[in-house]
C-alpha positions as CSV (number, residue, x, y, z in Angstrom):
1,M,-14.6,-1.6,-0.4
2,R,-16.9,-3.9,-1.6
3,H,-17.0,-2.8,-5.2
4,S,-14.8,-4.9,-7.4
5,L,-12.6,-3.6,-9.8
6,A,-15.2,-4.5,-12.6
7,C,-17.9,-2.4,-11.1
8,L,-15.3,0.3,-10.6
9,L,-14.5,0.3,-14.4
10,F,-18.3,0.5,-15.1
11,F,-18.7,3.5,-12.8
12,I,-15.9,5.1,-14.4
13,A,-17.0,4.4,-18.1
14,C,-20.7,5.5,-17.0
15,A,-19.3,8.8,-15.8
16,A,-17.1,9.4,-19.1
17,G,-20.4,8.7,-20.9
18,I,-19.4,5.6,-22.3
19,C,-22.2,3.2,-21.5
20,G,-24.7,5.8,-21.6
21,A,-26.3,5.5,-18.0
22,Q,-29.5,7.0,-17.3
23,P,-29.4,9.8,-14.6
24,A,-29.5,8.1,-11.4
25,V,-31.3,10.4,-9.2
26,S,-33.0,13.9,-9.3
27,E,-31.5,17.1,-9.8
28,A,-32.2,17.9,-6.1
29,D,-30.9,15.1,-4.6
30,S,-27.7,15.3,-7.1
31,K,-27.1,18.6,-5.4
32,A,-27.5,17.3,-2.4
33,I,-25.6,14.2,-2.8
34,R,-22.4,16.5,-4.0
35,A,-23.2,18.6,-0.9
36,V,-22.9,16.0,1.9
37,V,-19.7,14.8,-0.1
38,Q,-18.0,18.1,-0.2
39,A,-19.0,18.9,3.6
40,Q,-17.2,15.8,4.2
41,L,-14.0,16.6,2.5
42,E,-14.1,20.4,4.0
43,A,-14.2,18.5,7.6
44,F,-11.3,16.8,6.7
45,A,-9.5,19.6,5.7
46,A,-10.4,21.1,8.9
47,D,-9.3,18.2,10.7
48,D,-13.2,18.4,12.4
49,G,-13.7,14.8,12.9
50,V,-17.1,15.2,14.6
51,R,-18.5,17.0,11.7
52,A,-16.6,14.3,9.0
53,F,-18.5,11.6,10.9
54,S,-21.8,13.0,11.1
55,Y,-22.0,12.7,7.1
56,A,-21.0,8.9,7.5
57,S,-24.5,6.4,7.3
58,P,-25.3,4.8,10.5
59,G,-23.8,1.5,9.5
60,I,-20.1,3.4,9.2
61,R,-20.8,5.3,12.4
62,Q,-21.7,1.9,14.1
63,Q,-18.7,0.0,12.2
64,F,-16.1,2.9,13.7
65,G,-17.6,3.8,16.7
66,S,-16.4,7.3,17.1
67,P,-15.1,10.2,14.9
68,E,-11.6,9.6,16.4
69,V,-11.6,5.9,15.2
70,F,-12.8,7.1,11.8
71,M,-10.5,10.0,11.4
72,A,-7.6,7.6,12.2
73,M,-8.9,4.9,9.4
74,V,-9.3,7.9,6.9
75,R,-5.8,9.5,7.3
76,Q,-4.0,6.0,7.3
77,G,-6.3,4.4,4.5
78,Y,-7.4,7.2,2.3
79,P,-4.8,10.0,2.4
80,V,-5.9,11.2,-0.9
81,V,-9.4,11.5,0.3
82,Y,-8.2,13.3,3.6
83,R,-6.0,15.8,1.9
84,P,-7.0,16.0,-1.7
85,A,-4.9,18.7,-3.9
86,S,-8.0,18.9,-6.3
87,T,-11.4,17.7,-6.6
88,S,-13.6,17.2,-9.8
89,F,-17.1,16.0,-9.4
90,L,-18.3,13.4,-12.0
91,P,-22.5,12.9,-12.3
92,V,-24.0,10.7,-9.6
93,L,-24.7,7.2,-11.0
94,R,-27.1,4.4,-10.3
95,D,-26.2,0.7,-10.3
96,G,-29.6,-1.2,-9.4
97,D,-30.1,0.2,-5.9
98,E,-26.9,1.6,-5.5
99,I,-26.1,5.5,-6.0
100,V,-22.8,6.6,-6.5
101,Q,-21.1,9.9,-6.7
102,P,-17.8,9.7,-8.6
103,V,-15.3,12.2,-7.3
104,R,-11.9,12.3,-9.5
105,M,-9.4,13.5,-7.1
106,T,-5.7,14.7,-7.5
107,D,-3.1,14.1,-4.7
108,R,-0.4,16.3,-3.5
109,A,2.2,14.2,-5.6
110,G,-0.2,15.2,-8.9
111,L,-1.3,11.6,-9.0
112,V,-4.9,11.1,-10.3
113,W,-7.6,9.0,-8.2
114,M,-11.1,8.1,-8.7
115,A,-13.3,8.0,-5.5
116,L,-16.7,6.2,-5.7
117,Y,-18.8,7.4,-2.4
118,R,-21.3,4.9,-2.2
119,M,-24.6,7.0,-0.7
120,E,-27.6,6.1,1.4
121,K,-31.0,7.9,1.5
122,Q,-32.2,8.3,5.2
123,T,-35.9,7.8,6.5
124,N,-35.7,11.5,6.9
125,D,-34.7,12.3,3.1
126,T,-31.0,13.2,4.0
127,W,-28.2,11.7,2.1
128,R,-25.2,10.0,4.0
129,I,-22.0,8.7,2.9
130,G,-22.3,4.7,3.2
131,G,-18.7,3.8,1.9
132,C,-15.9,4.8,-0.2
133,T,-13.7,3.3,-2.7
134,V,-10.6,4.8,-4.3
135,A,-8.4,3.4,-7.0
136,R,-5.7,5.3,-8.8
137,T,-6.0,6.1,-12.5
138,A,-3.3,6.0,-15.0
139,G,-3.2,9.5,-15.3
140,T,-0.3,11.5,-13.2
141,T,-2.2,14.9,-13.3
142,A,-5.7,16.1,-13.7
143,Q,-4.5,18.9,-16.1
144,D,-8.0,20.8,-16.9
145,G,-9.9,18.2,-14.8
146,S,-12.2,17.3,-17.8
147,E,-10.4,13.9,-19.3
148,A,-11.8,11.0,-18.0
149,P,-9.7,8.2,-16.6
150,K,-8.7,5.7,-19.6
151,A,-7.1,2.6,-17.2
152,F,-5.8,1.7,-14.0
153,L,-2.7,0.5,-13.0
């Protein structure tokens, strides 16, 4: 939401290996980050707003106030995140102080999207989702999930 298209393109290029970015975080943190995003996606699939909301950062929880308001926002504003037909996790990236988990998603119509989850490490060393930016890629299907997006519409 707060990332510009240029920043989004940078992250996609790094995920595709074009910019040669260094690993963003340790392997343990990468696994923990993926687990948080995956768990939130599973909570959306189960319509479990309380669980989905629990993976949001304190700032996001404060912004939306309740699981019901949060779920309504996701259903209306992020349908591909709410109900992806498929997902493919790309390597975690770092841009300065920001840690981002890119996830390629396909919607039920077969359109391919890139979701960038901005992650925040909490004082108890757990990870929470601090925001998500979604953009449709030029592809219409995710075929084998290995082809990086080439352009945005």
